[in-house]
N, C-alpha and C positions, 0 to 999 in steps of 0.2 A: 267178760262182757263189761261194757262201759257203764259206770255208775251215772246216775242222773247229774250228780254234782260235777263229775269230770266232763260229761257231755256239755254242760253249760259253760265250763271253763274253756274248753276247746272252741266252742262257738264264739265266745268273746274274743278269742285270739285269731279268729278268721278261718278256722277249720270248719268244714261241713262234714260231720260224721256220716258214715255210710254203713248201714247194718250194725253189727255188734262190735267190730274191731277195726274198721277201715275208715278212711277219711280222704277228702280232697281239699286242696287249698289253692287259691289262685296265686300264681307266682308273680313277684314284683315285675319280672321281665315281660310276662304276658300282658300285664296292665300297661307297661310302657309301650309295648308294640301296638296295642289298641289305640294309644294316643299318638301314634306316629313317631315314637321315640326310638332309642337305640335297642339293639338286639342283645339277648343273652349271649355270653361267650360261646355257648354250645351251638348257637346259630352260626357264629363265625367259624368255629372249628369243624362242625359236623353237618351243617345245613339244616338244623332244627328250626322250624318256624315257631317262634315264641308264642304267637297268638293262637296257635293250634296245638299247644302242648298242655297235657293234663299232668299236674303234679299230685301224686297220690301215695297212699300207704295202705297195705293190708294188715299192718301190725302197729296200730296206733299207740298202744301202751306196753309193747314188748320190746325190750332191748337189754342185752347182757353187758353193755358197756355204759359208762357214764362219763363220757369224754369232757374234759374241762372246757374245750373250745366249742362244744355244741350250743347253738343259739336257742335250742328248744328247752322245754321243761323236761328234765330227765330224772328228777329225784324220786318220782313215784313209779317208775317203770318196773315191769316184771322181767326177771332174767329168763324165765321159761314160759312157753305158751300155756295159757290156762283156759282159753275159750274153746267152745265148739266152733270149728271153722265154717264161716259162711261160704256158700258156693261161689266159685270164681265168676260165673256169669252174672250173678246178682251184684257182685262187687263192681265189675266193669260197667254194667248198666247204671248202677247207682252213682259211680264217679262221673260218667258222661253227663247224666242228668244233673248232678250236683254242680259240675263245671258251668253248665248253662245257667243255672240259678245264680251262681256267684257272679257271672258276667252280665246278667240281665240289666243291671243298673246302667251299664254303658250305653244302652239304647237311648237314654235321655241326655247323654253328654254331647254337647254340640260340636266339640272338637274331635270326637272319635273318628277313626278311620273306618268308614262304613264298609268298605270292601273287606278289611280285616275282621270287623265284627261279624259280618255274614259268614266268613270262612271259619271263624272260631267255633261256630255251632257244629262244624264237622271236623273234629280233631283228627290229627294225623300222628301224634306222638304221645306216649305215656311214659312219664318218669316215675318209676317205682322206687320211691325214696321217701322224701318229705320228713318223716319222723319214725322212730322205731327201727327195728331190724327186720326187713321183709323176708329174709331167708328162714326166719323162725315160724313163718306162716306155713302150716303143714301142706297146703295145697298150692304152693307157689308154682310148681311145674305146670299145673293145669291153668293157673292164672296167666302165665306167660303164653301158653297155647291159645287161651281165649283172646288175649290182646292181639297176638300175631294173626289169628284166624280172621280178624276183622280188618286186616290190611293196615293196622297201626304199627308203628315202630315201638319197641319196648326197650327202654334204658333202665337196667336194673342196677341199683347201687347197694353194695353190701359191705359190712365191716369185716367179712371174712371169717367170722367165728363159727360158722356152720358148714364146714367142708363137706359133710355128708349130703347136704342139700345142694351145694355147688356141684357136686359130682352127679346128682340126679339131673341137673339142668343141662348136662351134656347132650341129653336126648330131647330137651325142650329149650333150645337156646334162645335167649333174648337177643334182640338186634345188637345190643352192646352191653357188655357186662363190666361194671366198675367194681373193683375191690380196693379198699383203703389200706395203705401201708402207713400206719399212724406214727411210726417211730423207727429209728435205725436199729434198735435192740430191745430186748425184753425189759430191761430196767426202765428205760424211757417210756416204753409202752405202758407199764404198770403205773407210773407216775402220771402220765397224761390221760389215760383212758379209764382208770379206776375200775377195772373189770370186776364183774360179779361172778365170774367163773375162774377156776384155778389154772386152766391150761389155754388161756386165750391166745397167747403168742404162738404156741405150737399149732393151734387150729388155723391161725392166719397163714402160717407158712404152708400148711397143707392146701389151703384154698388157693394160694398163689401158685403152687406147683401144678395146679390144674389149668391155669390160664392158657398155656400153649395149645390146648385142645379145643378152645373156643374160637368161633369165627372172628369175633371182634372183641378185644379186651382192653381195658384201661386200668392202670394202677394210679390211684389218686393219693397225693401227699398233701395233707393240710398242715401248713408250716406255722408254728408259733415260737417266737423268740423266747429263749429261756426254758423251753420244754422239749422240743424235738428237732430244732433247726441246727443240727451239728452232725459231725461224722458222715460227710457225703460219701466216703468210700464204703461205709457199712450199708448205707442205702443202696448204693450201686451193686454191692454184692448180692443183696436180696433181689433187686430188680433184674439183674442179669439172669438169675435162675427162673424168675417168673416170665421173662421175655414177653411182656405185653405189647400189643400193637401201638399203644399210646401211653404216655405218662403225663398226668396233669399235676403240676406243682402249683398250689394255691395258697395264698396267705390266709391265716386265721383273720376273721373280721370281727371287730369288737362290737357285736350286735346282740340283741335279745338277752336271753338269760345268761349267756356267757359272761356278760359284764359283771355278774355277781361272783364269778370264779376267777377271772383273769382281768388284767389291767390293759389299758390301751398300749402300754409299752410292749406287750406281747405280740402286737400286730406288726408284721414286717411291711416295709414299703415295697412297691412294685420292683424297684431297682434291686432290693435285697433278694427278692424271689428270683429274679432273672439271674443274679450272680450265683445264687445257690444252685439253680438249675444247671448252670454252666459247670459248676464244680462237680456235680454228680455226673453230668454227661461227659466229662473228661475221661470217665472210666467206662462209658457205654457206647459212645459214638452214634447216638440217635440223631435225627434231624430236628432242628429248632423250627417247628412248623407254625407256630402262632403264639400270640400273647395278647392279653386284654388288660389295659391299665386300670379300668374302672373296677374290675373284679380281682385285680392283682393275681393273675394266673398266667402260667406259661405252659405251652403244649410241646412235648417231644414226641416224635413219631418214628417208627421203624422205616416207613416208606414215605415218599413225597406224594404219591398218587392215590392213597387209600383213605383220605380224610372224610369225604362226604358219604353219608349213608344213602342207600337207595330208598326212595320214597315208597311207602306202603301203598 
């Protein structure tokens, strides 16, 4: 359960706590979309409407990794679930209500896109990520069912360290499942992710082995120079076994609390990300389906015609 001190700290950082262990926070791209600006790269790649997307977590203070590149505060997180889990319906209701509260100030902004603002009150997408590791929330399958039952799309992002939960989700599938591949091998994983568990690398491999059974899967690589941006053939070996529908290769961004752990020299340029994606893809033969320079991200896909999600 959130302490009052932690609750105040999260509120100062722009999070709106929901219940005892969840939170919602307005994404930068959602705000830009309401001002008529550019879309999130997920909008370009998958058809997500940024102004109608809720960014939330059911595991605000629970994560078993403390990745160097994470822009969140991770030093106080718990490696195991310690809370009595809140009901999924209460979490979804609270996040939808919280999103409306967080966006309410845009009503007085004269340059707001009024059509987008009106639409934002009826969200279409839920990104289950934000902070913490959502697969450690014991009622995650029911949470995904609750989101999907409302006609919303569910994008679940996981670090892959709870394969037993990933396996449960086969009967409660999110619209799109992301699993992070944080390194080409165990040694680089340990250095980069500072796991609080002993068998994290093995758990990630188990989770990745389940991806072919999901309807839509993504493996995400966060690339940081000097940490994990090497050995493309090793990455390709793991990716070929996971066989995801998509592979996102994204630069580490020198933002937030990561600046206390890494330097700006660890952040690759967009050109370096593209070049590394090509080196990995030499071993895979995926399609280069998209790139976004602002976010320094490249998308590889198995097929050319399965990019856009079906709207809820």
